[in-house]
C-alpha positions as MATLAB code, in Angstrom:
seq = 'MSETPRSAVGGRRSGVGPHGPKGNRTSEAGEEKPERRTPNPDSPLLSVSHLTTGFDLDGRFVPAVIDVSFDVAAGETLCLVGESGSGKSLTALSIMRLIQAPGRIASGQIRFKGRNLLALAEREMQLVRGAEIGLVFQEPMTALNPVFTIGNQIEETLRIHGRATRATARQKAIDLLATVAVPEPERRVREYPHQLSGGLRQRALIALALACGPAFLIADEPTTALDATIQAQILELLRDLQRRLGLALLLITHDLGVVAEMADRVAVMYAGRIVEQAPVEPLFADPKHPYTRGLMASSPKGEPGARLKAIQGTVPALGSLPSGCAFAPRCPDRFEPCSTAPPRPTDLGRGRSVACYLHETATKARI';
ca = [
      -9.576   20.763    9.204;
      -6.441   22.763    7.747;
      -4.875   21.145    4.806;
      -1.764   20.082    5.251;
       0.861   20.843    2.802;
       1.757   17.536    0.415;
       5.763   18.185    1.505;
       5.005   17.166    5.132;
       4.027   14.153    4.342;
       5.832   13.480    1.438;
       2.892    0.564  -12.120;
       2.780   -2.496  -13.139;
       4.991   -5.503  -13.824;
       2.675   -7.909  -15.539;
       2.519  -11.347  -14.186;
       3.817  -13.208  -11.144;
       7.002  -13.391  -13.254;
       9.060  -16.847  -13.513;
      10.085  -17.457  -10.170;
       6.996  -16.781   -8.241;
       7.018  -14.811   -4.758;
      10.215  -13.299   -3.641;
      12.582  -15.258   -1.517;
      16.329  -16.639   -1.326;
      16.807  -15.730   -4.822;
      19.540  -13.724   -6.342;
      19.512  -10.414   -8.433;
      20.846   -9.993  -12.350;
      23.787   -8.608  -10.048;
      24.463  -11.540   -8.191;
      23.520  -10.429   -4.698;
      21.457  -12.390   -2.977;
      18.443  -11.644   -1.615;
      17.011  -11.020    1.900;
      15.127  -13.210    3.683;
      11.443  -12.794    4.326;
      10.818  -11.350    8.064;
       8.758  -13.417   10.237;
       6.320  -10.228   11.974;
       5.574  -10.745   15.697;
       2.019  -10.097   16.134;
       2.465   -9.047   19.772;
       4.263   -5.797   19.092;
       2.973   -4.441   15.607;
       5.027   -1.091   14.550;
       0.883   -0.179   12.880;
      -2.454   -1.961   13.850;
      -5.413   -0.959   12.055;
      -8.834   -2.713   13.824;
     -12.341   -2.458   12.186;
     -11.705    0.944   10.108;
     -14.319    1.905    8.292;
     -14.541    4.957    6.088;
     -16.735    6.416    3.976;
     -18.820    9.476    2.185;
     -21.869   11.735    3.248;
     -23.210   11.704    0.019;
     -27.102   12.662   -0.477;
     -28.411   12.846    3.803;
     -26.421    9.077    4.071;
     -23.197    7.254    4.859;
     -21.400    5.391    1.692;
     -18.927    3.296    3.351;
     -15.561    3.131    1.037;
     -13.489    1.198    3.708;
     -15.800   -1.386    5.570;
     -14.391   -2.992    9.023;
     -10.753   -3.290    7.978;
      -8.165   -4.653   10.112;
      -4.648   -5.462    9.748;
      -1.059   -5.108   11.286;
       1.989   -4.407   10.106;
       5.972   -5.161   12.245;
       9.025   -3.529   12.481;
      10.881   -4.345    9.107;
       8.330   -5.791    7.647;
       6.614   -5.423    3.795;
       2.575   -5.856    3.745;
       1.294   -5.513    0.024;
      -2.365   -4.205   -0.397;
      -3.780   -5.367   -3.425;
      -7.135   -5.675   -5.426;
      -8.665   -3.930   -7.865;
      -8.917   -0.206   -9.094;
     -12.018    0.786   -6.541;
     -11.584   -1.631   -3.880;
     -10.822    1.157   -1.158;
      -6.861    0.473   -1.017;
      -5.950    4.526   -1.310;
      -8.445    5.381    0.890;
      -7.285    3.118    3.253;
      -3.678    4.645    3.051;
      -5.201    8.414    3.644;
      -7.617    7.209    6.626;
      -4.272    5.923    8.194;
      -2.884    9.399    7.403;
      -6.046   10.916    8.641;
      -5.862   12.852    5.143;
      -9.510   12.333    4.089;
     -11.500   15.538    3.731;
     -15.036   16.135    3.328;
     -17.438   14.585    2.726;
     -15.487   11.646    3.546;
     -15.266   10.852    7.328;
     -13.413    8.074    9.181;
     -16.387    6.702   11.061;
     -15.281    4.485   13.715;
     -12.140    2.123   14.331;
      -8.800    2.410   15.546;
      -5.550    2.973   13.762;
      -2.714    2.313   16.764;
       1.056    3.450   15.574;
       4.004    2.795   18.196;
       0.772    2.348   20.297;
      -1.081    5.213   19.866;
      -4.527    5.395   18.424;
      -3.776    7.882   15.695;
      -7.650    8.874   15.610;
      -7.550   10.039   19.265;
      -4.565   12.596   18.455;
      -5.117   16.510   18.059;
      -4.438   17.535   14.321;
      -1.289   18.919   15.633;
      -0.397   16.069   17.148;
      -1.525   14.602   13.715;
       1.094   17.120   11.603;
       4.070   16.054   13.853;
       3.328   12.368   12.464;
       3.138   13.011    9.060;
       6.053   13.031    7.063;
       8.332   12.605   10.598;
       6.849    8.556   11.808;
       4.880    7.726    8.686;
       6.263    8.847    5.328;
       3.619    8.636    2.190;
       4.798    8.297   -1.462;
       1.616    9.115   -3.503;
       0.452    7.324   -6.320;
       0.892   10.049   -9.173;
       4.444   11.971   -8.565;
       3.823   14.849  -11.419;
       0.513   16.098   -9.406;
       1.856   15.350   -5.615;
       5.039   17.395   -6.179;
       4.046   21.267   -6.457;
       4.920   22.331   -9.763;
       6.401   25.933   -9.080;
       8.979   25.283   -6.741;
      12.263   23.333   -7.196;
      12.668   19.385   -5.793;
      15.220   21.041   -3.061;
      12.559   23.482   -1.925;
       9.988   21.298   -1.088;
      12.594   18.449    0.413;
      14.240   21.702    2.081;
      10.524   22.665    3.284;
       9.888   19.434    4.836;
      13.283   19.194    6.995;
      12.420   22.493    7.981;
       9.052   21.810    9.247;
      10.074   18.749   11.137;
      13.115   20.597   12.621;
      15.080   18.001   11.130;
      17.908   20.978    9.522;
      18.239   24.486    9.337;
      17.802   27.423    6.433;
      21.810   26.697    6.118;
      21.882   22.797    6.354;
      18.962   22.010    4.420;
      20.050   22.073    0.733;
      22.799   20.188    1.520;
      20.666   17.431    3.381;
      18.293   17.750   -0.099;
      21.250   16.725   -1.997;
      22.310   13.991    0.368;
      18.697   12.622    0.096;
      18.453   12.483   -3.416;
      21.968   10.956   -2.829;
      20.554    8.104   -1.330;
      17.778    7.554   -3.587;
      20.007    7.339   -6.385;
      19.671   10.347   -8.049;
      22.226   11.058  -10.401;
      23.569   14.740  -10.480;
      22.014   15.514   -7.023;
      23.530   18.803   -6.949;
      22.267   19.383  -10.275;
      18.542   18.355   -9.660;
      18.172   20.044   -6.429;
      17.349   23.077   -8.451;
      14.972   21.400  -11.184;
      11.549   21.487  -11.124;
       9.039   18.674  -11.428;
       8.997   19.319  -15.097;
      12.224   19.183  -16.035;
      12.693   15.320  -14.547;
      12.056   11.714  -16.036;
       9.114    9.859  -14.706;
      11.404    7.857  -12.806;
      13.946   10.579  -11.363;
      10.196   12.135  -10.307;
       9.200    8.900   -8.373;
      12.778    9.047   -6.844;
      12.467   12.536   -5.334;
       9.105   11.827   -4.220;
      10.615    8.448   -1.875;
      12.975   10.801   -1.074;
      10.781   13.625    0.261;
       8.786   11.023    1.659;
      11.977    9.561    4.006;
      13.309   12.601    4.506;
      12.839   12.917    8.271;
      13.575    9.102    8.628;
       9.905    7.433    9.073;
       9.971    4.244   10.503;
       6.940    3.734    8.469;
       6.385    4.008    4.800;
       3.002    4.004    3.068;
       4.062    3.647   -1.099;
       0.855    4.024   -3.094;
       1.129    2.200   -6.360;
       4.694    3.906   -6.661;
       5.619    2.001   -9.740;
       2.222    3.136  -12.237;
       3.073    4.460  -15.664;
       7.017    3.766  -15.524;
       8.032    1.390  -18.104;
       9.264   -1.913  -17.022;
      12.958   -1.458  -16.366;
      12.357    1.941  -14.722;
      10.227    0.052  -12.591;
      12.341   -2.753  -11.646;
      14.507   -0.128  -10.221;
      12.464    1.466   -8.111;
      11.390   -1.811   -6.844;
      15.005   -2.480   -6.309;
      15.427    0.607   -4.603;
      12.384    0.044   -1.907;
      13.884   -2.790   -1.634;
      17.787   -1.735   -0.563;
      16.024    1.202    1.206;
      14.293   -0.718    3.881;
      17.067   -3.442    4.559;
      19.544   -0.363    4.886;
      17.116    1.747    7.468;
      15.011   -0.991    8.697;
      11.521    0.728    7.172;
       8.247   -1.154    7.627;
       6.403   -1.099    4.459;
       2.736   -0.876    3.399;
       2.522   -1.300   -0.515;
      -0.505   -0.477   -2.565;
      -0.610   -2.090   -5.849;
      -3.134   -3.972   -8.220;
       0.177   -6.082  -10.114;
       0.441   -9.601   -8.400;
       4.282   -9.273  -10.155;
       4.828   -6.642   -7.480;
       3.456   -8.329   -4.847;
       5.538  -11.603   -5.652;
       8.557   -9.311   -6.006;
       8.208   -7.261   -2.578;
       5.566   -9.121   -0.117;
       6.160  -10.577    3.612;
       2.380  -10.371    3.732;
      -0.503  -10.413    1.519;
      -3.885   -8.493    2.091;
      -6.433   -9.226   -0.734;
      -8.930   -5.947   -1.237;
     -12.401   -6.057   -2.969;
     -15.337   -3.377   -2.171;
     -13.819   -2.493    0.374;
     -13.074   -5.143    2.507;
     -10.244   -7.761    3.093;
     -11.351  -10.722    1.792;
      -8.323  -12.925    2.260;
      -4.545  -11.977    4.678;
      -1.684  -14.739    4.200;
       2.012  -14.754    3.918;
       2.481  -14.564    0.269;
       3.850  -18.226   -0.509;
       0.994  -19.584    1.025;
      -1.258  -17.347   -0.851;
       0.450  -18.108   -3.850;
       0.646  -21.781   -3.572;
      -3.032  -21.950   -2.602;
      -4.793  -19.137   -2.877;
      -8.457  -19.189   -0.835;
     -10.570  -16.793   -1.579;
     -12.522  -17.198   -5.195;
     -11.563  -13.470   -5.253;
      -7.831  -14.188   -4.797;
      -7.853  -16.994   -7.176;
      -9.716  -15.140  -10.197;
      -6.569  -12.394   -9.435;
      -4.401  -15.470  -10.127;
      -6.176  -16.557  -13.306;
      -6.236  -13.588  -14.881;
      -2.698  -12.426  -14.420;
      -0.296  -13.268  -17.606;
       1.845  -16.548  -17.280;
       4.077  -15.909  -20.245;
       2.772  -18.309  -22.207;
       2.790  -17.706  -26.017;
      -0.826  -16.881  -27.151;
      -2.691  -17.955  -23.926;
      -5.776  -16.279  -23.286;
      -6.167  -14.469  -20.073;
      -8.863  -15.679  -18.098;
     -11.033  -12.380  -16.608;
     -13.575  -12.379  -13.959;
     -16.955  -12.050  -14.993;
     -18.474   -8.247  -13.819;
     -17.250   -5.318  -12.151;
     -17.045   -4.023   -8.651;
     -20.291   -2.661   -7.379;
     -20.218    1.110   -7.149;
     -20.153    2.459   -3.512;
     -23.731    2.739   -2.714;
     -25.018   -0.297   -4.261;
     -23.362   -3.136   -2.351;
     -25.169   -6.424   -2.172;
     -26.408   -7.205    0.985;
     -24.702  -10.402    1.134;
     -21.391  -11.006    0.063;
     -20.187   -7.939   -2.515;
     -17.872  -10.950   -4.685;
     -21.126  -12.783   -4.843;
     -22.490  -11.590   -8.415;
     -19.201  -12.865   -9.657;
     -18.382  -15.548   -7.785;
     -18.098  -19.091   -9.437;
     -18.711  -20.583   -6.216;
     -21.445  -18.636   -4.959;
     -24.164  -20.734   -2.863;
     -27.269  -19.999   -0.667;
     -25.284  -18.207    2.244;
     -23.807  -16.148    0.223;
     -26.439  -13.577   -0.655;
     -27.611  -13.282    3.276;
     -24.430  -11.489    4.957;
     -21.150  -10.366    4.392;
     -18.940  -13.189    5.621;
     -16.995  -12.653    8.668;
     -12.866  -13.545    8.696;
     -12.373  -17.170    9.233;
      -9.057  -17.635   11.000;
      -7.151  -20.706    9.109;
      -4.161  -20.270   11.235;
      -0.503  -19.767   10.340;
      -1.103  -16.479    9.864;
      -3.708  -16.899    6.942;
      -7.344  -15.618    6.718;
     -10.248  -15.533    4.887;
     -13.873  -14.302    4.291;
     -15.579  -16.506    2.571;
     -18.440  -18.925    3.662;
     -16.599  -21.789    2.023;
     -14.467  -21.889    4.550;
     -16.458  -20.614    7.298;
     -18.854  -24.029    6.396;
     -15.503  -26.129    5.834;
     -14.567  -24.971    9.707;
     -17.361  -25.498   11.210;
     -17.429  -29.399    9.673;
     -14.137  -29.861   11.327;
     -15.142  -29.209   14.847;
];
C-alpha cells in the first residue's frame, strides 16, 4: 500500500468542571453556547458497523478494535472516551484506512455518505482523506513535517485535492490560518513547525485538516500536552468552527472534562469494545456500566484534599484478554456470567446502550 502523506489528511482539563456537561451555558465573554443537536438516526453521516481491526502477530490475529459500531450525524459531536490502550486512535485510523501491516481491518463496514469506505480502491480513498474527512493527529510536532514550512504543507494539500493552483494556494493558506485564529498569518505561513508554540502548531494542524472543507472531522486528543488556557482556546476554536462550518466531529479523548464540554453523545471504550453509548447528560447523570462509573469516580471534583478513587488493575494487554467481559477482573460488580463470554450491547432506549450482564439480566427480568 502506498503511504499517504500526512499533509493530505490533514489534553486534558482535569475533572468534569463545575457546570457538568455542556448545555445552554455562557462563555466567559458572555456568549450563549449553542444548544445540543438531536441526531437523525435514519441518515447518519458516518456509520461504523461491527468494525474489527487488529494485528497479525506470531502467526495469529490479535484484535485491538472488536465489533465496534456507532453512528455520527451531520453537525453532531461524538466523543470516544477511554483509557490509553482502549483502541480509540486505532478506530480513527481504521475510518481513514491508514492501518499498515502488520495491522489490518478484519471485518465490518464503514459507511460515509452512504458509501462503504472499505470497498473503495486506494486511489478513491485518497480522494476522501482530507477532502471529505479531515484528521487532526494527536501530536502536532510529529504530524507536521519539520522540513517544510506551515504554508508549504497547507498549500500541498490544497493543490493535491484541486482546491487551489500554485498561484492561489499561498493566499488560501494564509486565509486558513486566519480562520483558526493564528496571529500574523502572513508571517506564520513562512515559518517551520519548530518555530511555533504548541498551541499555534495545534491550530496549524486544524487548518491543515480543514483545508479542503471536509464535512467530517476526527480530532485525536487535540488538547494533549497543552496548558489549561491553551486547551480551553482550542476547544472553543473547534466549537466555533463546527458552528460556522456545520462540521460533524468525532472527538477522541480520555478526559471527561473535555467530554462534558464538547459532546452531544458519548461512546465509552474499553479493551477494544464500546461498553456504553448515551447522550452526554444522561451519561453523566446516571452512568450504567461499572467502567463508566469508575471513570467518573476517578475524575477530580475540585474538592480540596479529596482522594481520587482509582480503578483497580490495568487494561489487559492485546492477545491476553479474558474469555468473558474484559473489564471483569477489575469490576466491583462482577458475578458468575461475566467470565463466560463478552456481553452483547443491551438497548436501554432513548439512545442508550450498555454491554454489561447487570443490565442484560435486568432487561430480561422486565420482559
